[in-house]
A tleap script that builds the chain and sets N, CA, C and O, in Angstrom:
source leaprc.protein.ff14SB
mol = sequence {
  NMET ASN GLU LEU LEU LYS LYS LEU GLY GLU
  PRO LYS GLN GLU ILE ASP VAL ALA LEU ILE
  LEU THR SER SER VAL GLY LYS VAL PHE ARG
  LYS TYR SER ASP PHE ALA TYR LYS VAL SER
  CYS LEU ASP ALA GLY HIE ALA ILE SER GLN
  LEU GLU LEU THR ALA ASN LYS ASN ASN LEU
  GLU LEU VAL ARG ILE ASN ASN TRP ASN ASN
  GLY TYR LEU GLU ASN LYS LEU GLY LEU GLN
  SER VAL LYS TYR GLU ILE ILE SER SER VAL
  MET ALA LEU LYS CSER
}
set mol.1.N position { -48.392 8.429 8.967 }
set mol.1.CA position { -48.674 7.237 8.268 }
set mol.1.C position { -49.390 7.516 6.959 }
set mol.1.O position { -48.957 7.048 5.906 }
set mol.2.N position { -50.483 8.275 7.010 }
set mol.2.CA position { -51.191 8.610 5.780 }
set mol.2.C position { -50.296 9.394 4.855 }
set mol.2.O position { -50.350 9.232 3.636 }
set mol.3.N position { -49.459 10.260 5.445 }
set mol.3.CA position { -48.534 11.065 4.635 }
set mol.3.C position { -47.558 10.150 3.860 }
set mol.3.O position { -47.291 10.362 2.677 }
set mol.4.N position { -47.053 9.158 4.547 }
set mol.4.CA position { -46.144 8.209 3.910 }
set mol.4.C position { -46.809 7.527 2.756 }
set mol.4.O position { -46.206 7.435 1.688 }
set mol.5.N position { -48.054 7.029 2.909 }
set mol.5.CA position { -48.739 6.328 1.841 }
set mol.5.C position { -49.159 7.278 0.727 }
set mol.5.O position { -49.162 6.888 -0.440 }
set mol.6.N position { -49.510 8.508 1.059 }
set mol.6.CA position { -49.848 9.486 0.030 }
set mol.6.C position { -48.621 9.799 -0.836 }
set mol.6.O position { -48.720 9.978 -2.050 }
set mol.7.N position { -47.472 9.859 -0.175 }
set mol.7.CA position { -46.245 10.073 -0.926 }
set mol.7.C position { -46.016 8.929 -1.959 }
set mol.7.O position { -45.419 9.146 -3.013 }
set mol.8.N position { -46.491 7.745 -1.636 }
set mol.8.CA position { -46.348 6.602 -2.519 }
set mol.8.C position { -47.423 6.618 -3.608 }
set mol.8.O position { -47.303 5.902 -4.602 }
set mol.9.N position { -48.468 7.424 -3.430 }
set mol.9.CA position { -49.485 7.542 -4.445 }
set mol.9.C position { -50.724 6.687 -4.217 }
set mol.9.O position { -51.655 6.750 -5.021 }
set mol.10.N position { -50.772 5.896 -3.160 }
set mol.10.CA position { -51.917 5.063 -2.839 }
set mol.10.C position { -51.976 4.857 -1.310 }
set mol.10.O position { -50.963 5.101 -0.654 }
set mol.11.N position { -53.008 4.459 -0.753 }
set mol.11.CA position { -54.384 4.505 -1.306 }
set mol.11.C position { -54.876 5.996 -1.179 }
set mol.11.O position { -54.271 6.818 -0.491 }
set mol.12.N position { -55.952 6.267 -1.852 }
set mol.12.CA position { -56.479 7.634 -1.869 }
set mol.12.C position { -57.285 7.894 -0.610 }
set mol.12.O position { -57.420 9.058 -0.232 }
set mol.13.N position { -57.827 6.892 0.061 }
set mol.13.CA position { -58.581 7.082 1.252 }
set mol.13.C position { -57.744 7.018 2.482 }
set mol.13.O position { -56.624 6.509 2.436 }
set mol.14.N position { -58.242 7.517 3.589 }
set mol.14.CA position { -57.502 7.471 4.862 }
set mol.14.C position { -57.409 6.005 5.298 }
set mol.14.O position { -58.327 5.216 5.075 }
set mol.15.N position { -56.283 5.660 5.923 }
set mol.15.CA position { -56.083 4.289 6.402 }
set mol.15.C position { -55.801 4.307 7.898 }
set mol.15.O position { -55.470 5.347 8.467 }
set mol.16.N position { -55.931 3.172 8.510 }
set mol.16.CA position { -55.670 3.022 9.921 }
set mol.16.C position { -54.295 2.528 10.200 }
set mol.16.O position { -53.688 2.964 11.178 }
set mol.17.N position { -53.758 1.636 9.396 }
set mol.17.CA position { -52.450 1.019 9.655 }
set mol.17.C position { -51.718 0.848 8.340 }
set mol.17.O position { -52.320 0.430 7.350 }
set mol.18.N position { -50.454 1.156 8.309 }
set mol.18.CA position { -49.595 0.858 7.169 }
set mol.18.C position { -48.801 -0.420 7.501 }
set mol.18.O position { -48.243 -0.527 8.593 }
set mol.19.N position { -48.747 -1.365 6.590 }
set mol.19.CA position { -47.989 -2.601 6.772 }
set mol.19.C position { -46.925 -2.693 5.702 }
set mol.19.O position { -47.221 -2.723 4.508 }
set mol.20.N position { -45.692 -2.737 6.144 }
set mol.20.CA position { -44.571 -2.859 5.190 }
set mol.20.C position { -43.819 -4.116 5.629 }
set mol.20.O position { -43.240 -4.167 6.714 }
set mol.21.N position { -43.842 -5.143 4.746 }
set mol.21.CA position { -43.113 -6.373 5.026 }
set mol.21.C position { -41.749 -6.316 4.416 }
set mol.21.O position { -41.595 -6.027 3.230 }
set mol.22.N position { -40.749 -6.593 5.233 }
set mol.22.CA position { -39.378 -6.636 4.776 }
set mol.22.C position { -38.814 -8.037 5.028 }
set mol.22.O position { -39.325 -8.805 5.843 }
set mol.23.N position { -37.758 -8.329 4.305 }
set mol.23.CA position { -37.107 -9.644 4.454 }
set mol.23.C position { -35.604 -9.456 4.498 }
set mol.23.O position { -35.031 -8.726 3.689 }
set mol.24.N position { -34.989 -10.103 5.427 }
set mol.24.CA position { -33.530 -10.039 5.550 }
set mol.24.C position { -32.928 -11.236 4.801 }
set mol.24.O position { -32.672 -12.291 5.380 }
set mol.25.N position { -32.711 -11.036 3.503 }
set mol.25.CA position { -32.248 -12.127 2.673 }
set mol.25.C position { -30.842 -12.519 3.102 }
set mol.25.O position { -30.469 -13.686 2.987 }
set mol.26.N position { -30.061 -11.577 3.587 }
set mol.26.CA position { -28.694 -11.930 4.082 }
set mol.26.C position { -28.722 -12.944 5.209 }
set mol.26.O position { -27.912 -13.871 5.206 }
set mol.27.N position { -29.597 -12.810 6.149 }
set mol.27.CA position { -29.748 -13.751 7.250 }
set mol.27.C position { -30.277 -15.069 6.743 }
set mol.27.O position { -29.773 -16.119 7.143 }
set mol.28.N position { -31.262 -15.058 5.888 }
set mol.28.CA position { -31.828 -16.298 5.344 }
set mol.28.C position { -30.787 -17.031 4.501 }
set mol.28.O position { -30.811 -18.259 4.421 }
set mol.29.N position { -29.880 -16.296 3.878 }
set mol.29.CA position { -28.879 -16.875 3.017 }
set mol.29.C position { -27.964 -17.855 3.807 }
set mol.29.O position { -27.513 -18.863 3.263 }
set mol.30.N position { -27.703 -17.540 5.083 }
set mol.30.CA position { -26.864 -18.369 5.900 }
set mol.30.C position { -27.397 -19.827 5.978 }
set mol.30.O position { -26.627 -20.786 6.040 }
set mol.31.N position { -28.709 -19.946 5.973 }
set mol.31.CA position { -29.305 -21.261 6.097 }
set mol.31.C position { -29.642 -21.865 4.719 }
set mol.31.O position { -29.440 -23.061 4.504 }
set mol.32.N position { -30.143 -21.058 3.805 }
set mol.32.CA position { -30.690 -21.572 2.552 }
set mol.32.C position { -29.857 -21.313 1.314 }
set mol.32.O position { -30.206 -21.749 0.217 }
set mol.33.N position { -28.746 -20.598 1.493 }
set mol.33.CA position { -27.817 -20.361 0.390 }
set mol.33.C position { -28.503 -19.688 -0.802 }
set mol.33.O position { -29.210 -18.695 -0.629 }
set mol.34.N position { -28.301 -20.219 -1.997 }
set mol.34.CA position { -28.886 -19.635 -3.205 }
set mol.34.C position { -30.379 -19.649 -3.251 }
set mol.34.O position { -30.965 -18.965 -4.090 }
set mol.35.N position { -31.024 -20.391 -2.393 }
set mol.35.CA position { -32.503 -20.473 -2.365 }
set mol.35.C position { -33.104 -19.397 -1.463 }
set mol.35.O position { -34.325 -19.320 -1.329 }
set mol.36.N position { -32.255 -18.554 -0.834 }
set mol.36.CA position { -32.655 -17.565 0.150 }
set mol.36.C position { -33.704 -16.538 -0.372 }
set mol.36.O position { -34.670 -16.220 0.323 }
set mol.37.N position { -33.492 -16.042 -1.585 }
set mol.37.CA position { -34.432 -15.038 -2.121 }
set mol.37.C position { -35.805 -15.655 -2.311 }
set mol.37.O position { -36.817 -15.041 -1.974 }
set mol.38.N position { -35.845 -16.882 -2.856 }
set mol.38.CA position { -37.122 -17.574 -3.069 }
set mol.38.C position { -37.831 -17.854 -1.728 }
set mol.38.O position { -39.041 -17.652 -1.615 }
set mol.39.N position { -37.100 -18.304 -0.740 }
set mol.39.CA position { -37.666 -18.556 0.567 }
set mol.39.C position { -38.218 -17.294 1.155 }
set mol.39.O position { -39.292 -17.313 1.756 }
set mol.40.N position { -37.509 -16.184 1.001 }
set mol.40.CA position { -37.982 -14.883 1.517 }
set mol.40.C position { -39.297 -14.477 0.868 }
set mol.40.O position { -40.211 -13.990 1.534 }
set mol.41.N position { -39.377 -14.686 -0.440 }
set mol.41.CA position { -40.616 -14.331 -1.169 }
set mol.41.C position { -41.783 -15.267 -0.747 }
set mol.41.O position { -42.922 -14.818 -0.623 }
set mol.42.N position { -41.493 -16.535 -0.535 }
set mol.42.CA position { -42.491 -17.477 -0.078 }
set mol.42.C position { -43.015 -17.105 1.293 }
set mol.42.O position { -44.221 -17.149 1.539 }
set mol.43.N position { -42.106 -16.737 2.190 }
set mol.43.CA position { -42.485 -16.274 3.546 }
set mol.43.C position { -43.374 -15.042 3.466 }
set mol.43.O position { -44.374 -14.947 4.179 }
set mol.44.N position { -43.019 -14.113 2.614 }
set mol.44.CA position { -43.814 -12.889 2.459 }
set mol.44.C position { -45.233 -13.242 1.938 }
set mol.44.O position { -46.237 -12.718 2.420 }
set mol.45.N position { -45.273 -14.142 0.944 }
set mol.45.CA position { -46.589 -14.535 0.454 }
set mol.45.C position { -47.451 -15.195 1.484 }
set mol.45.O position { -48.665 -14.996 1.515 }
set mol.46.N position { -46.823 -15.992 2.339 }
set mol.46.CA position { -47.558 -16.655 3.427 }
set mol.46.C position { -48.091 -15.615 4.406 }
set mol.46.O position { -49.236 -15.701 4.849 }
set mol.47.N position { -47.255 -14.632 4.741 }
set mol.47.CA position { -47.678 -13.605 5.665 }
set mol.47.C position { -48.814 -12.762 5.087 }
set mol.47.O position { -49.743 -12.394 5.806 }
set mol.48.N position { -48.743 -12.464 3.824 }
set mol.48.CA position { -49.808 -11.714 3.141 }
set mol.48.C position { -51.137 -12.479 3.166 }
set mol.48.O position { -52.188 -11.913 3.465 }
set mol.49.N position { -51.067 -13.762 2.849 }
set mol.49.CA position { -52.303 -14.559 2.864 }
set mol.49.C position { -52.896 -14.636 4.258 }
set mol.49.O position { -54.120 -14.605 4.383 }
set mol.50.N position { -52.094 -14.737 5.322 }
set mol.50.CA position { -52.592 -14.742 6.690 }
set mol.50.C position { -53.182 -13.392 7.065 }
set mol.50.O position { -54.198 -13.319 7.757 }
set mol.51.N position { -52.527 -12.303 6.597 }
set mol.51.CA position { -53.088 -10.961 6.843 }
set mol.51.C position { -54.449 -10.813 6.166 }
set mol.51.O position { -55.384 -10.266 6.753 }
set mol.52.N position { -54.555 -11.294 4.948 }
set mol.52.CA position { -55.834 -11.222 4.245 }
set mol.52.C position { -56.922 -11.952 4.934 }
set mol.52.O position { -58.034 -11.438 5.051 }
set mol.53.N position { -56.635 -13.182 5.415 }
set mol.53.CA position { -57.635 -13.966 6.120 }
set mol.53.C position { -58.041 -13.279 7.454 }
set mol.53.O position { -59.222 -13.207 7.794 }
set mol.54.N position { -57.055 -12.794 8.172 }
set mol.54.CA position { -57.353 -12.127 9.425 }
set mol.54.C position { -58.153 -10.846 9.211 }
set mol.54.O position { -59.085 -10.567 9.965 }
set mol.55.N position { -57.800 -10.071 8.200 }
set mol.55.CA position { -58.507 -8.861 7.910 }
set mol.55.C position { -59.962 -9.144 7.540 }
set mol.55.O position { -60.876 -8.495 8.047 }
set mol.56.N position { -60.168 -10.112 6.659 }
set mol.56.CA position { -61.506 -10.463 6.254 }
set mol.56.C position { -62.359 -10.954 7.419 }
set mol.56.O position { -63.532 -10.594 7.521 }
set mol.57.N position { -61.794 -11.757 8.283 }
set mol.57.CA position { -62.501 -12.281 9.433 }
set mol.57.C position { -62.927 -11.189 10.347 }
set mol.57.O position { -63.962 -11.305 11.003 }
set mol.58.N position { -62.160 -10.116 10.419 }
set mol.58.CA position { -62.445 -8.995 11.315 }
set mol.58.C position { -63.060 -7.804 10.620 }
set mol.58.O position { -63.028 -6.682 11.126 }
set mol.59.N position { -63.624 -8.065 9.447 }
set mol.59.CA position { -64.314 -7.007 8.659 }
set mol.59.C position { -63.416 -5.777 8.435 }
set mol.59.O position { -63.869 -4.641 8.575 }
set mol.60.N position { -62.193 -6.003 8.101 }
set mol.60.CA position { -61.246 -4.934 7.775 }
set mol.60.C position { -60.851 -5.037 6.306 }
set mol.60.O position { -60.873 -6.127 5.734 }
set mol.61.N position { -60.500 -3.941 5.706 }
set mol.61.CA position { -60.089 -3.947 4.304 }
set mol.61.C position { -58.578 -3.841 4.248 }
set mol.61.O position { -57.966 -2.931 4.806 }
set mol.62.N position { -57.982 -4.847 3.525 }
set mol.62.CA position { -56.548 -4.848 3.324 }
set mol.62.C position { -56.288 -4.376 1.911 }
set mol.62.O position { -56.660 -5.048 0.949 }
set mol.63.N position { -55.668 -3.255 1.782 }
set mol.63.CA position { -55.395 -2.644 0.444 }
set mol.63.C position { -53.959 -2.897 0.081 }
set mol.63.O position { -53.074 -2.469 0.822 }
set mol.64.N position { -53.667 -3.573 -1.025 }
set mol.64.CA position { -52.358 -3.804 -1.480 }
set mol.64.C position { -51.840 -2.590 -2.292 }
set mol.64.O position { -52.554 -2.067 -3.147 }
set mol.65.N position { -50.655 -2.171 -2.029 }
set mol.65.CA position { -50.095 -1.066 -2.767 }
set mol.65.C position { -49.118 -1.671 -3.746 }
set mol.65.O position { -48.108 -2.259 -3.360 }
set mol.66.N position { -49.432 -1.519 -5.018 }
set mol.66.CA position { -48.662 -2.208 -6.060 }
set mol.66.C position { -47.345 -1.523 -6.448 }
set mol.66.O position { -46.424 -2.193 -6.917 }
set mol.67.N position { -47.241 -0.216 -6.264 }
set mol.67.CA position { -46.036 0.507 -6.668 }
set mol.67.C position { -45.554 1.300 -5.465 }
set mol.67.O position { -46.325 1.962 -4.769 }
set mol.68.N position { -44.256 1.207 -5.252 }
set mol.68.CA position { -43.655 2.019 -4.178 }
set mol.68.C position { -42.236 2.321 -4.562 }
set mol.68.O position { -41.643 1.620 -5.382 }
set mol.69.N position { -41.676 3.376 -3.964 }
set mol.69.CA position { -40.359 3.821 -4.180 }
set mol.69.C position { -39.435 3.174 -3.124 }
set mol.69.O position { -39.439 3.590 -1.965 }
set mol.70.N position { -38.670 2.191 -3.511 }
set mol.70.CA position { -37.778 1.510 -2.563 }
set mol.70.C position { -36.879 2.422 -1.815 }
set mol.70.O position { -36.772 2.327 -0.593 }
set mol.71.N position { -36.213 3.324 -2.527 }
set mol.71.CA position { -35.296 4.250 -1.909 }
set mol.71.C position { -35.951 5.133 -0.841 }
set mol.71.O position { -35.375 5.370 0.221 }
set mol.72.N position { -37.148 5.608 -1.134 }
set mol.72.CA position { -37.848 6.475 -0.204 }
set mol.72.C position { -38.220 5.647 1.051 }
set mol.72.O position { -37.997 6.107 2.171 }
set mol.73.N position { -38.765 4.468 0.880 }
set mol.73.CA position { -39.157 3.637 2.035 }
set mol.73.C position { -37.938 3.189 2.833 }
set mol.73.O position { -37.966 3.219 4.063 }
set mol.74.N position { -36.888 2.782 2.167 }
set mol.74.CA position { -35.669 2.369 2.862 }
set mol.74.C position { -35.132 3.493 3.718 }
set mol.74.O position { -34.678 3.266 4.839 }
set mol.75.N position { -35.181 4.728 3.184 }
set mol.75.CA position { -34.724 5.883 3.964 }
set mol.75.C position { -35.627 6.112 5.147 }
set mol.75.O position { -35.134 6.310 6.258 }
set mol.76.N position { -36.941 6.092 4.953 }
set mol.76.CA position { -37.933 6.321 6.051 }
set mol.76.C position { -37.784 5.263 7.109 }
set mol.76.O position { -37.904 5.596 8.288 }
set mol.77.N position { -37.528 3.998 6.779 }
set mol.77.CA position { -37.459 2.909 7.687 }
set mol.77.C position { -36.061 2.647 8.209 }
set mol.77.O position { -35.860 1.779 9.058 }
set mol.78.N position { -35.092 3.399 7.702 }
set mol.78.CA position { -33.706 3.172 8.164 }
set mol.78.C position { -33.090 1.906 7.657 }
set mol.78.O position { -32.241 1.321 8.329 }
set mol.79.N position { -33.491 1.461 6.485 }
set mol.79.CA position { -32.977 0.200 5.970 }
set mol.79.C position { -31.781 0.368 5.029 }
set mol.79.O position { -31.163 -0.618 4.627 }
set mol.80.N position { -31.464 1.582 4.688 }
set mol.80.CA position { -30.391 1.818 3.675 }
set mol.80.C position { -29.069 1.266 4.130 }
set mol.80.O position { -28.217 0.963 3.295 }
set mol.81.N position { -28.857 1.121 5.438 }
set mol.81.CA position { -27.574 0.633 5.951 }
set mol.81.C position { -27.626 -0.882 6.204 }
set mol.81.O position { -26.604 -1.468 6.561 }
set mol.82.N position { -28.782 -1.528 6.030 }
set mol.82.CA position { -28.912 -2.965 6.251 }
set mol.82.C position { -28.643 -3.674 4.917 }
set mol.82.O position { -29.316 -3.429 3.916 }
set mol.83.N position { -27.641 -4.556 4.934 }
set mol.83.CA position { -27.272 -5.264 3.748 }
set mol.83.C position { -28.254 -6.358 3.400 }
set mol.83.O position { -28.609 -7.159 4.265 }
set mol.84.N position { -28.698 -6.417 2.171 }
set mol.84.CA position { -29.564 -7.479 1.664 }
set mol.84.C position { -30.952 -7.507 2.326 }
set mol.84.O position { -31.519 -8.584 2.510 }
set mol.85.N position { -31.495 -6.361 2.677 }
set mol.85.CA position { -32.857 -6.250 3.197 }
set mol.85.C position { -33.723 -5.817 2.044 }
set mol.85.O position { -33.430 -4.829 1.372 }
set mol.86.N position { -34.808 -6.567 1.808 }
set mol.86.CA position { -35.678 -6.186 0.719 }
set mol.86.C position { -37.096 -5.868 1.261 }
set mol.86.O position { -37.525 -6.419 2.274 }
set mol.87.N position { -37.784 -4.990 0.574 }
set mol.87.CA position { -39.166 -4.684 0.877 }
set mol.87.C position { -39.997 -5.651 0.074 }
set mol.87.O position { -39.993 -5.598 -1.155 }
set mol.88.N position { -40.715 -6.541 0.750 }
set mol.88.CA position { -41.510 -7.581 0.057 }
set mol.88.C position { -42.883 -7.099 -0.344 }
set mol.88.O position { -43.360 -7.459 -1.421 }
set mol.89.N position { -43.542 -6.295 0.481 }
set mol.89.CA position { -44.893 -5.839 0.220 }
set mol.89.C position { -45.233 -4.617 1.041 }
set mol.89.O position { -44.735 -4.420 2.149 }
set mol.90.N position { -46.102 -3.797 0.459 }
set mol.90.CA position { -46.620 -2.586 1.110 }
set mol.90.C position { -48.107 -2.685 1.078 }
set mol.90.O position { -48.704 -2.852 0.014 }
set mol.91.N position { -48.727 -2.584 2.250 }
set mol.91.CA position { -50.199 -2.669 2.337 }
set mol.91.C position { -50.740 -1.659 3.314 }
set mol.91.O position { -49.998 -1.086 4.111 }
set mol.92.N position { -52.018 -1.446 3.249 }
set mol.92.CA position { -52.670 -0.581 4.170 }
set mol.92.C position { -53.912 -1.313 4.706 }
set mol.92.O position { -54.567 -2.062 3.981 }
set mol.93.N position { -54.213 -1.084 5.960 }
set mol.93.CA position { -55.370 -1.723 6.638 }
set mol.93.C position { -56.348 -0.594 6.988 }
set mol.93.O position { -55.982 0.427 7.571 }
set mol.94.N position { -57.616 -0.828 6.602 }
set mol.94.CA position { -58.633 0.170 6.829 }
set mol.94.C position { -59.808 -0.460 7.459 }
set mol.94.O position { -60.242 -1.531 7.034 }
set mol.95.N position { -60.372 0.198 8.514 }
set mol.95.CA position { -61.530 -0.364 9.190 }
set mol.95.C position { -62.810 0.046 8.515 }
set mol.95.O position { -63.892 -0.341 8.956 }
savepdb mol mol.pdb
quit
């Protein structure tokens, strides 16, 4: 886990949990059509805000990783064969 995040360049400190949020825009498209990408981003934003609240309440540090290599993560997670799957956010949780 730490190796994966170090490969991405962040965070510099050891972490306890890596959180990678993905969205299956293809599945969402069936219901929301052209609005699917926006709905997927809204869902990711909601999940991130809930993670932040939960982390803060439990005295944990949630570190957002601002830059990541999509190709590298898709390969590591086995997403390269999934059509219309996007990586919405990459974060690390530290106690």
